[in-house]
Biopython code that builds the backbone (N, CA, C, O; Angstrom):
import numpy as np
from Bio.PDB.StructureBuilder import StructureBuilder

atoms = [
    (1, "MET", "N", (104.123, 75.360, 98.728)),
    (1, "MET", "CA", (105.308, 76.187, 99.726)),
    (1, "MET", "C", (104.460, 76.710, 100.658)),
    (1, "MET", "O", (103.355, 77.128, 100.311)),
    (2, "GLU", "N", (104.900, 76.753, 102.034)),
    (2, "GLU", "CA", (104.514, 77.600, 103.256)),
    (2, "GLU", "C", (105.189, 79.084, 102.947)),
    (2, "GLU", "O", (106.321, 79.051, 102.463)),
    (3, "SER", "N", (104.450, 80.693, 103.243)),
    (3, "SER", "CA", (105.486, 81.632, 103.489)),
    (3, "SER", "C", (105.526, 81.607, 104.685)),
    (3, "SER", "O", (104.825, 80.818, 105.317)),
    (4, "ASP", "N", (106.469, 82.582, 105.352)),
    (4, "ASP", "CA", (106.582, 83.168, 106.460)),
    (4, "ASP", "C", (106.746, 84.519, 106.223)),
    (4, "ASP", "O", (107.567, 84.980, 105.430)),
    (5, "ALA", "N", (105.703, 85.390, 107.138)),
    (5, "ALA", "CA", (105.765, 86.624, 107.010)),
    (5, "ALA", "C", (107.107, 87.538, 107.442)),
    (5, "ALA", "O", (107.495, 88.553, 106.864)),
    (6, "ASP", "N", (107.873, 86.721, 108.939)),
    (6, "ASP", "CA", (108.709, 87.193, 109.137)),
    (6, "ASP", "C", (109.757, 87.621, 108.114)),
    (6, "ASP", "O", (110.543, 88.545, 108.322)),
    (7, "ASP", "N", (109.722, 86.894, 106.997)),
    (7, "ASP", "CA", (110.806, 86.367, 105.822)),
    (7, "ASP", "C", (111.166, 87.493, 105.390)),
    (7, "ASP", "O", (112.307, 87.697, 104.975)),
    (8, "PHE", "N", (110.027, 88.589, 105.438)),
    (8, "PHE", "CA", (109.688, 89.758, 104.282)),
    (8, "PHE", "C", (109.512, 90.836, 104.984)),
    (8, "PHE", "O", (108.446, 91.157, 105.509)),
    (9, "SER", "N", (110.944, 91.690, 105.049)),
    (9, "SER", "CA", (110.698, 92.915, 105.657)),
    (9, "SER", "C", (111.078, 94.019, 105.185)),
    (9, "SER", "O", (112.120, 93.919, 104.536)),
    (10, "VAL", "N", (110.470, 95.461, 105.277)),
    (10, "VAL", "CA", (110.982, 97.044, 104.636)),
    (10, "VAL", "C", (111.640, 97.955, 105.702)),
    (10, "VAL", "O", (111.256, 98.160, 106.853)),
    (11, "GLU", "N", (112.801, 98.490, 105.005)),
    (11, "GLU", "CA", (113.940, 99.327, 106.194)),
    (11, "GLU", "C", (113.806, 100.314, 105.544)),
    (11, "GLU", "O", (113.551, 100.171, 104.348)),
    (12, "ILE", "N", (113.938, 101.741, 106.141)),
    (12, "ILE", "CA", (113.649, 102.990, 105.498)),
    (12, "ILE", "C", (115.233, 103.137, 105.956)),
    (12, "ILE", "O", (115.317, 103.059, 107.182)),
    (13, "ARG", "N", (116.373, 103.307, 105.377)),
    (13, "ARG", "CA", (118.049, 103.002, 105.586)),
    (13, "ARG", "C", (118.397, 104.272, 105.847)),
    (13, "ARG", "O", (118.989, 104.694, 106.841)),
    (14, "ARG", "N", (117.894, 105.025, 104.655)),
    (14, "ARG", "CA", (118.361, 106.465, 104.560)),
    (14, "ARG", "C", (117.403, 107.169, 104.259)),
    (14, "ARG", "O", (116.755, 106.736, 103.307)),
    (15, "ARG", "N", (116.975, 108.310, 104.806)),
    (15, "ARG", "CA", (116.338, 109.658, 103.840)),
    (15, "ARG", "C", (116.469, 110.890, 104.682)),
    (15, "ARG", "O", (116.519, 111.283, 105.848)),
    (16, "GLY", "N", (116.504, 111.406, 103.007)),
    (16, "GLY", "CA", (117.222, 112.655, 103.251)),
    (16, "GLY", "C", (116.139, 113.859, 102.374)),
    (16, "GLY", "O", (114.982, 113.440, 102.414)),
    (17, "GLU", "N", (116.242, 115.135, 101.661)),
    (17, "GLU", "CA", (115.714, 116.079, 101.198)),
    (17, "GLU", "C", (115.006, 114.828, 99.642)),
    (17, "GLU", "O", (115.770, 114.469, 98.747)),
    (18, "GLY", "N", (114.374, 114.645, 99.660)),
    (18, "GLY", "CA", (113.334, 114.541, 98.503)),
    (18, "GLY", "C", (114.056, 112.922, 97.628)),
    (18, "GLY", "O", (114.057, 112.515, 96.466)),
    (19, "GLU", "N", (114.634, 112.365, 99.044)),
    (19, "GLU", "CA", (115.233, 111.124, 98.773)),
    (19, "GLU", "C", (115.275, 109.976, 99.577)),
    (19, "GLU", "O", (115.461, 110.274, 100.757)),
    (20, "ILE", "N", (115.188, 108.966, 99.404)),
    (20, "ILE", "CA", (114.945, 107.471, 100.369)),
    (20, "ILE", "C", (116.185, 106.448, 99.917)),
    (20, "ILE", "O", (116.793, 106.478, 98.847)),
    (21, "GLU", "N", (116.382, 105.549, 101.019)),
    (21, "GLU", "CA", (117.374, 104.393, 100.332)),
    (21, "GLU", "C", (116.397, 103.388, 101.530)),
    (21, "GLU", "O", (116.454, 103.439, 102.759)),
    (22, "VAL", "N", (115.516, 102.495, 100.644)),
    (22, "VAL", "CA", (114.914, 101.119, 101.155)),
    (22, "VAL", "C", (115.769, 99.751, 100.916)),
    (22, "VAL", "O", (116.499, 99.380, 99.997)),
    (23, "ARG", "N", (115.309, 99.101, 102.287)),
    (23, "ARG", "CA", (115.985, 98.185, 102.191)),
    (23, "ARG", "C", (115.348, 96.792, 102.137)),
    (23, "ARG", "O", (114.988, 96.276, 103.196)),
    (24, "ILE", "N", (115.195, 96.188, 101.043)),
    (24, "ILE", "CA", (113.861, 95.223, 101.430)),
    (24, "ILE", "C", (114.318, 93.836, 101.588)),
    (24, "ILE", "O", (115.073, 93.476, 100.685)),
    (25, "ARG", "N", (114.103, 93.099, 102.349)),
    (25, "ARG", "CA", (114.356, 91.713, 102.800)),
    (25, "ARG", "C", (113.436, 90.619, 102.266)),
    (25, "ARG", "O", (112.231, 90.865, 102.330)),
    (26, "GLY", "N", (113.850, 89.340, 101.702)),
    (26, "GLY", "CA", (112.993, 88.178, 101.289)),
    (26, "GLY", "C", (112.233, 88.588, 100.256)),
    (26, "GLY", "O", (111.016, 88.410, 100.190)),
    (27, "GLU", "N", (113.115, 89.309, 99.176)),
    (27, "GLU", "CA", (112.752, 89.803, 97.902)),
    (27, "GLU", "C", (113.653, 90.506, 97.096)),
    (27, "GLU", "O", (114.176, 91.501, 97.596)),
    (28, "THR", "N", (114.001, 90.126, 95.713)),
    (28, "THR", "CA", (114.925, 90.766, 95.150)),
    (28, "THR", "C", (114.128, 91.393, 93.740)),
    (28, "THR", "O", (113.612, 92.509, 93.682)),
    (29, "TYR", "N", (114.156, 90.663, 92.941)),
    (29, "TYR", "CA", (113.969, 91.083, 91.234)),
    (29, "TYR", "C", (112.113, 91.208, 91.281)),
    (29, "TYR", "O", (111.467, 92.195, 90.930)),
    (30, "THR", "N", (111.604, 90.011, 91.772)),
    (30, "THR", "CA", (110.306, 89.599, 91.664)),
    (30, "THR", "C", (109.182, 91.143, 92.023)),
    (30, "THR", "O", (108.135, 91.455, 91.455)),
    (31, "LEU", "N", (109.737, 91.682, 92.887)),
    (31, "LEU", "CA", (108.924, 92.799, 93.420)),
    (31, "LEU", "C", (109.415, 94.318, 92.985)),
    (31, "LEU", "O", (108.780, 95.310, 92.626)),
    (32, "VAL", "N", (111.131, 94.009, 93.218)),
    (32, "VAL", "CA", (111.513, 94.916, 93.162)),
    (32, "VAL", "C", (111.723, 95.836, 91.267)),
    (32, "VAL", "O", (111.791, 97.050, 91.070)),
    (33, "VAL", "N", (111.757, 95.048, 90.522)),
    (33, "VAL", "CA", (111.543, 95.600, 88.916)),
    (33, "VAL", "C", (110.476, 96.363, 88.887)),
    (33, "VAL", "O", (110.512, 97.560, 88.605)),
    (34, "PRO", "N", (109.174, 95.553, 89.253)),
    (34, "PRO", "CA", (107.941, 96.476, 88.867)),
    (34, "PRO", "C", (108.091, 97.552, 89.631)),
    (34, "PRO", "O", (107.813, 98.653, 89.157)),
    (35, "LEU", "N", (108.502, 97.442, 90.790)),
    (35, "LEU", "CA", (108.248, 98.599, 91.502)),
    (35, "LEU", "C", (109.077, 100.034, 90.682)),
    (35, "LEU", "O", (108.463, 101.085, 90.500)),
    (36, "VAL", "N", (110.051, 99.906, 90.395)),
    (36, "VAL", "CA", (111.126, 100.863, 90.073)),
    (36, "VAL", "C", (110.335, 101.099, 88.525)),
    (36, "VAL", "O", (110.153, 102.238, 88.095)),
    (37, "SER", "N", (110.036, 100.256, 88.003)),
    (37, "SER", "CA", (109.327, 100.819, 86.843)),
    (37, "SER", "C", (107.908, 101.498, 86.862)),
    (37, "SER", "O", (107.515, 102.344, 86.058)),
    (38, "ALA", "N", (107.171, 100.944, 87.985)),
    (38, "ALA", "CA", (106.009, 102.058, 88.510)),
    (38, "ALA", "C", (106.155, 103.425, 89.005)),
    (38, "ALA", "O", (105.358, 104.354, 88.874)),
    (39, "LEU", "N", (107.625, 103.409, 89.767)),
    (39, "LEU", "CA", (108.042, 105.065, 90.142)),
    (39, "LEU", "C", (108.714, 105.475, 89.057)),
    (39, "LEU", "O", (108.913, 106.657, 89.338)),
    (40, "HIS", "N", (109.154, 105.306, 88.097)),
    (40, "HIS", "CA", (109.420, 106.132, 86.942)),
    (40, "HIS", "C", (107.907, 106.573, 86.203)),
    (40, "HIS", "O", (107.729, 107.708, 85.761)),
    (41, "GLU", "N", (106.951, 105.589, 86.150)),
    (41, "GLU", "CA", (105.163, 106.350, 85.697)),
    (41, "GLU", "C", (104.921, 107.345, 86.623)),
    (41, "GLU", "O", (104.728, 108.485, 86.199)),
    (42, "VAL", "N", (104.894, 107.101, 87.938)),
    (42, "VAL", "CA", (104.400, 107.578, 88.467)),
    (42, "VAL", "C", (105.413, 109.293, 88.780)),
    (42, "VAL", "O", (105.134, 110.047, 89.712)),
    (43, "GLY", "N", (106.253, 109.491, 88.025)),
    (43, "GLY", "CA", (107.248, 111.291, 87.664)),
    (43, "GLY", "C", (108.498, 111.396, 88.129)),
    (43, "GLY", "O", (109.111, 112.460, 88.045)),
    (44, "VAL", "N", (109.059, 110.220, 88.715)),
    (44, "VAL", "CA", (110.032, 110.675, 89.845)),
    (44, "VAL", "C", (111.069, 111.043, 89.418)),
    (44, "VAL", "O", (111.096, 110.858, 88.201)),
    (45, "GLU", "N", (112.213, 111.602, 89.897)),
    (45, "GLU", "CA", (113.408, 112.349, 89.187)),
    (45, "GLU", "C", (114.440, 111.050, 89.232)),
    (45, "GLU", "O", (115.266, 111.202, 88.333)),
    (46, "PHE", "N", (114.619, 110.119, 89.793)),
    (46, "PHE", "CA", (115.153, 109.068, 89.667)),
    (46, "PHE", "C", (114.600, 107.619, 90.615)),
    (46, "PHE", "O", (113.914, 107.668, 91.636)),
    (47, "ALA", "N", (115.068, 106.511, 90.007)),
    (47, "ALA", "CA", (114.520, 105.479, 90.995)),
    (47, "ALA", "C", (115.119, 104.339, 90.422)),
    (47, "ALA", "O", (114.927, 103.973, 89.262)),
    (48, "GLY", "N", (115.948, 103.703, 91.361)),
    (48, "GLY", "CA", (116.856, 102.165, 90.801)),
    (48, "GLY", "C", (116.812, 101.373, 91.689)),
    (48, "GLY", "O", (116.079, 101.543, 92.664)),
    (49, "TYR", "N", (117.662, 100.239, 91.528)),
    (49, "TYR", "CA", (117.882, 99.266, 92.819)),
    (49, "TYR", "C", (119.542, 98.437, 92.767)),
    (49, "TYR", "O", (120.453, 98.405, 91.939)),
    (50, "ASP", "N", (119.400, 98.071, 93.598)),
    (50, "ASP", "CA", (120.710, 97.238, 93.713)),
    (50, "ASP", "C", (120.216, 96.262, 94.381)),
    (50, "ASP", "O", (119.450, 96.460, 95.324)),
    (51, "VAL", "N", (120.780, 94.427, 93.776)),
    (51, "VAL", "CA", (120.739, 93.372, 94.593)),
    (51, "VAL", "C", (122.104, 93.336, 95.261)),
    (51, "VAL", "O", (122.774, 93.482, 94.239)),
    (52, "PRO", "N", (122.811, 93.267, 96.031)),
    (52, "PRO", "CA", (124.130, 93.609, 96.629)),
    (52, "PRO", "C", (124.641, 92.072, 96.683)),
    (52, "PRO", "O", (125.869, 92.007, 96.625)),
    (53, "HIS", "N", (124.071, 90.984, 96.768)),
    (53, "HIS", "CA", (124.711, 89.819, 96.625)),
    (53, "HIS", "C", (123.592, 88.502, 96.124)),
    (53, "HIS", "O", (122.832, 88.015, 96.961)),
    (54, "PRO", "N", (123.603, 88.052, 94.788)),
    (54, "PRO", "CA", (122.839, 87.364, 93.908)),
    (54, "PRO", "C", (122.231, 85.826, 95.113)),
    (54, "PRO", "O", (121.348, 84.981, 94.960)),
    (55, "LEU", "N", (122.959, 86.015, 95.936)),
    (55, "LEU", "CA", (122.755, 84.635, 97.165)),
    (55, "LEU", "C", (121.732, 85.003, 98.319)),
    (55, "LEU", "O", (121.086, 84.294, 99.091)),
    (56, "VAL", "N", (121.816, 86.241, 98.165)),
    (56, "VAL", "CA", (120.614, 86.954, 99.720)),
    (56, "VAL", "C", (119.592, 87.444, 99.012)),
    (56, "VAL", "O", (119.769, 88.314, 98.159)),
    (57, "GLU", "N", (118.388, 86.923, 99.299)),
    (57, "GLU", "CA", (117.018, 87.474, 99.209)),
    (57, "GLU", "C", (116.766, 88.685, 99.803)),
    (57, "GLU", "O", (115.917, 88.839, 100.681)),
    (58, "GLU", "N", (117.703, 89.839, 99.212)),
    (58, "GLU", "CA", (117.693, 91.613, 99.903)),
    (58, "GLU", "C", (118.046, 92.485, 98.819)),
    (58, "GLU", "O", (118.974, 92.260, 98.043)),
    (59, "ALA", "N", (117.454, 93.267, 98.789)),
    (59, "ALA", "CA", (117.228, 94.439, 97.355)),
    (59, "ALA", "C", (117.506, 95.770, 98.052)),
    (59, "ALA", "O", (117.449, 95.688, 99.279)),
    (60, "VAL", "N", (117.775, 96.909, 97.586)),
    (60, "VAL", "CA", (117.931, 98.000, 98.059)),
    (60, "VAL", "C", (117.787, 98.998, 96.886)),
    (60, "VAL", "O", (118.498, 99.162, 95.895)),
    (61, "VAL", "N", (116.267, 99.826, 97.433)),
    (61, "VAL", "CA", (115.955, 100.482, 96.267)),
    (61, "VAL", "C", (115.740, 101.978, 96.543)),
    (61, "VAL", "O", (114.895, 102.313, 97.374)),
    (62, "TYR", "N", (116.544, 102.987, 95.814)),
    (62, "TYR", "CA", (116.562, 104.220, 95.572)),
    (62, "TYR", "C", (115.930, 104.713, 94.704)),
    (62, "TYR", "O", (115.990, 104.437, 93.506)),
    (63, "VAL", "N", (114.777, 106.058, 95.609)),
    (63, "VAL", "CA", (114.237, 106.570, 95.012)),
    (63, "VAL", "C", (114.623, 108.372, 95.437)),
    (63, "VAL", "O", (115.198, 108.709, 96.472)),
    (64, "ARG", "N", (114.227, 109.152, 94.550)),
    (64, "ARG", "CA", (114.404, 110.367, 94.063)),
    (64, "ARG", "C", (113.926, 111.420, 93.457)),
    (64, "ARG", "O", (114.183, 111.625, 92.271)),
    (65, "THR", "N", (113.078, 112.329, 94.260)),
    (65, "THR", "CA", (111.825, 113.188, 93.872)),
    (65, "THR", "C", (112.674, 115.105, 93.839)),
    (65, "THR", "O", (113.404, 115.761, 94.582)),
    (66, "ARG", "N", (112.209, 115.235, 92.941)),
    (66, "ARG", "CA", (112.482, 116.929, 92.383)),
    (66, "ARG", "C", (111.354, 117.832, 93.471)),
    (66, "ARG", "O", (111.542, 118.831, 94.165)),
    (67, "GLU", "N", (110.260, 117.059, 93.268)),
    (67, "GLU", "CA", (109.087, 118.065, 94.277)),
    (67, "GLU", "C", (108.211, 116.723, 95.335)),
    (67, "GLU", "O", (108.349, 115.557, 94.966)),
    (68, "GLY", "N", (107.664, 116.916, 96.145)),
    (68, "GLY", "CA", (106.996, 116.284, 96.622)),
    (68, "GLY", "C", (108.403, 115.071, 97.800)),
    (68, "GLY", "O", (109.631, 114.985, 97.833)),
    (69, "ASP", "N", (107.267, 114.408, 98.531)),
    (69, "ASP", "CA", (107.368, 113.307, 99.633)),
    (69, "ASP", "C", (108.190, 112.080, 98.712)),
    (69, "ASP", "O", (107.425, 111.533, 97.916)),
    (70, "PRO", "N", (109.424, 111.624, 98.688)),
    (70, "PRO", "CA", (109.463, 110.180, 98.153)),
    (70, "PRO", "C", (108.653, 108.780, 98.764)),
    (70, "PRO", "O", (108.462, 107.691, 98.223)),
    (71, "ILE", "N", (108.271, 109.281, 100.101)),
    (71, "ILE", "CA", (107.458, 107.638, 100.566)),
    (71, "ILE", "C", (106.393, 108.129, 99.348)),
    (71, "ILE", "O", (106.687, 107.797, 98.199)),
    (72, "GLU", "N", (105.395, 108.764, 99.533)),
    (72, "GLU", "CA", (104.557, 109.375, 99.138)),
    (72, "GLU", "C", (104.804, 108.555, 97.584)),
    (72, "GLU", "O", (104.147, 107.564, 97.266)),
    (73, "ALA", "N", (105.732, 109.093, 96.826)),
    (73, "ALA", "CA", (105.543, 108.365, 95.508)),
    (73, "ALA", "C", (105.721, 106.466, 95.633)),
    (73, "ALA", "O", (105.310, 105.561, 94.906)),
    (74, "VAL", "N", (106.388, 106.471, 96.694)),
    (74, "VAL", "CA", (106.671, 104.659, 96.491)),
    (74, "VAL", "C", (105.254, 104.403, 96.510)),
    (74, "VAL", "O", (104.905, 103.453, 95.809)),
    (75, "LYS", "N", (103.987, 105.263, 97.392)),
    (75, "LYS", "CA", (102.857, 104.853, 98.058)),
    (75, "LYS", "C", (101.713, 104.737, 96.630)),
    (75, "LYS", "O", (100.981, 103.858, 96.174)),
    (76, "ARG", "N", (102.088, 106.281, 96.242)),
    (76, "ARG", "CA", (101.509, 105.868, 94.463)),
    (76, "ARG", "C", (101.958, 104.668, 93.792)),
    (76, "ARG", "O", (101.077, 103.886, 93.434)),
    (77, "ALA", "N", (103.291, 104.347, 93.531)),
    (77, "ALA", "CA", (103.608, 103.357, 92.883)),
    (77, "ALA", "C", (103.225, 102.102, 93.007)),
    (77, "ALA", "O", (103.054, 101.305, 92.084)),
    (78, "LEU", "N", (103.014, 101.814, 94.737)),
    (78, "LEU", "CA", (102.379, 100.692, 94.983)),
    (78, "LEU", "C", (101.308, 100.538, 94.705)),
    (78, "LEU", "O", (101.009, 99.615, 93.948)),
    (79, "ASP", "N", (100.229, 101.504, 95.291)),
    (79, "ASP", "CA", (99.089, 101.668, 94.307)),
    (79, "ASP", "C", (98.592, 101.213, 92.866)),
    (79, "ASP", "O", (97.651, 100.498, 92.521)),
    (80, "LEU", "N", (100.050, 102.220, 91.809)),
    (80, "LEU", "CA", (99.390, 101.823, 90.313)),
    (80, "LEU", "C", (99.456, 100.231, 90.344)),
    (80, "LEU", "O", (98.428, 99.554, 90.374)),
    (81, "LEU", "N", (100.575, 99.749, 90.335)),
    (81, "LEU", "CA", (100.863, 98.338, 90.605)),
    (81, "LEU", "C", (99.954, 97.282, 91.204)),
    (81, "LEU", "O", (99.855, 96.124, 90.798)),
    (82, "ARG", "N", (99.412, 97.735, 92.051)),
    (82, "ARG", "CA", (98.534, 97.097, 92.669)),
    (82, "ARG", "C", (96.753, 96.999, 91.296)),
    (82, "ARG", "O", (96.128, 96.127, 90.692)),
    (83, "ARG", "N", (96.715, 98.267, 91.451)),
    (83, "ARG", "CA", (95.420, 98.396, 90.490)),
    (83, "ARG", "C", (95.859, 97.787, 88.992)),
    (83, "ARG", "O", (94.906, 97.548, 88.250)),
    (84, "GLU", "N", (97.283, 97.492, 88.432)),
    (84, "GLU", "CA", (97.488, 96.772, 87.465)),
    (84, "GLU", "C", (97.300, 95.214, 87.419)),
    (84, "GLU", "O", (96.819, 94.517, 86.526)),
    (85, "TYR", "N", (97.897, 94.822, 88.825)),
    (85, "TYR", "CA", (97.404, 93.520, 89.138)),
    (85, "TYR", "C", (96.396, 92.896, 89.227)),
    (85, "TYR", "O", (96.226, 91.732, 88.864)),
    (86, "GLU", "N", (95.316, 93.903, 89.921)),
    (86, "GLU", "CA", (94.331, 93.344, 89.950)),
    (86, "GLU", "C", (93.327, 93.372, 88.677)),
    (86, "GLU", "O", (92.231, 92.815, 88.744)),
    (87, "GLU", "N", (93.848, 94.182, 87.293)),
    (87, "GLU", "CA", (92.870, 94.316, 86.193)),
    (87, "GLU", "C", (93.534, 92.889, 85.670)),
    (87, "GLU", "O", (92.830, 92.014, 85.165)),
    (88, "LEU", "N", (94.436, 92.801, 85.781)),
    (88, "LEU", "CA", (95.642, 91.238, 84.931)),
    (88, "LEU", "C", (94.645, 90.093, 85.703)),
    (88, "LEU", "O", (94.050, 89.193, 85.110)),
    (89, "ARG", "N", (94.607, 90.344, 87.174)),
    (89, "ARG", "CA", (93.587, 89.126, 87.998)),
    (89, "ARG", "C", (92.086, 89.022, 86.819)),
    (89, "ARG", "O", (91.918, 87.969, 86.203)),
    (90, "GLU", "N", (91.345, 89.909, 86.675)),
    (90, "GLU", "CA", (90.555, 90.112, 86.546)),
    (90, "GLU", "C", (90.269, 89.857, 84.852)),
    (90, "GLU", "O", (89.199, 89.538, 84.332)),
    (91, "SER", "N", (91.626, 90.115, 84.164)),
    (91, "SER", "CA", (90.926, 89.714, 82.710)),
    (91, "SER", "C", (91.619, 87.951, 82.767)),
    (91, "SER", "O", (91.560, 87.370, 81.684)),
    (92, "VAL", "N", (92.110, 87.314, 83.712)),
    (92, "VAL", "CA", (92.167, 85.940, 83.442)),
    (92, "VAL", "C", (90.927, 85.080, 83.813)),
    (92, "VAL", "O", (90.456, 84.050, 83.332)),
    (93, "GLU", "N", (90.474, 86.112, 85.140)),
    (93, "GLU", "CA", (89.671, 85.297, 85.414)),
    (93, "GLU", "C", (88.416, 85.421, 84.447)),
    (93, "GLU", "O", (87.642, 84.464, 84.460)),
    (94, "ARG", "N", (88.194, 86.244, 83.803)),
    (94, "ARG", "CA", (87.343, 86.616, 82.204)),
    (94, "ARG", "C", (87.469, 85.421, 81.647)),
    (94, "ARG", "O", (86.670, 84.549, 81.987)),
    (95, "GLU", "N", (88.439, 85.140, 80.730)),
    (95, "GLU", "CA", (89.540, 84.184, 80.070)),
    (95, "GLU", "C", (89.069, 82.758, 80.835)),
    (95, "GLU", "O", (88.785, 81.854, 80.049)),
    (96, "VAL", "N", (88.974, 82.503, 81.992)),
    (96, "VAL", "CA", (88.937, 81.134, 82.378)),
    (96, "VAL", "C", (87.500, 81.206, 82.134)),
    (96, "VAL", "O", (87.165, 80.022, 82.134)),
    (97, "GLU", "N", (86.658, 81.776, 81.966)),
    (97, "GLU", "CA", (85.051, 81.877, 82.373)),
    (97, "GLU", "C", (84.804, 81.619, 80.802)),
    (97, "GLU", "O", (84.166, 80.684, 80.320)),
    (98, "ARG", "N", (85.352, 82.497, 80.219)),
    (98, "ARG", "CA", (85.234, 82.879, 78.216)),
    (98, "ARG", "C", (85.604, 80.659, 78.081)),
    (98, "ARG", "O", (84.721, 79.810, 77.959)),
    (99, "THR", "N", (86.391, 80.526, 78.125)),
    (99, "THR", "CA", (86.987, 79.153, 77.618)),
    (99, "THR", "C", (86.809, 77.901, 78.889)),
    (99, "THR", "O", (87.590, 76.955, 78.992)),
    (100, "GLY", "N", (86.076, 78.045, 79.448)),
    (100, "GLY", "CA", (85.874, 77.345, 80.506)),
    (100, "GLY", "C", (87.138, 76.530, 81.051)),
    (100, "GLY", "O", (86.904, 75.353, 81.327)),
    (101, "VAL", "N", (88.178, 76.896, 81.207)),
    (101, "VAL", "CA", (89.423, 75.986, 81.477)),
    (101, "VAL", "C", (89.385, 75.464, 83.184)),
    (101, "VAL", "O", (90.273, 74.734, 83.626)),
]
sb = StructureBuilder()
sb.init_structure("model")
sb.init_model(0)
sb.init_chain("A")
sb.init_seg("    ")
for serial, (resi, resn, name, xyz) in enumerate(atoms, 1):
    if name == "N":
        sb.init_residue(resn, " ", resi, " ")
    sb.init_atom(name, np.array(xyz, "f"), 0.0, 1.0, " ", f" {name:<3s}", serial, name[0])
structure = sb.get_structure()
């Protein structure tokens, strides 16, 4: 399956004191659910999402922080996910080597 990078975009729709609303086009639950979970892990006050229509690949992520920049919190959450997925990839590679599959 071929992927077109133009099908994926991120737009900061609203930015206020300690909060942001981000629209992600070209994606719904696959990336948004882990992102919101990671946002909670990095200590935001609130993180949630909405998928306005089930047939449209678009999600809106809401982030509120007590302290600090919510965009920086999103960056920390994305770094956390990157590390976790890298660890998962390495574990799978080790298991493939071990089992010869």
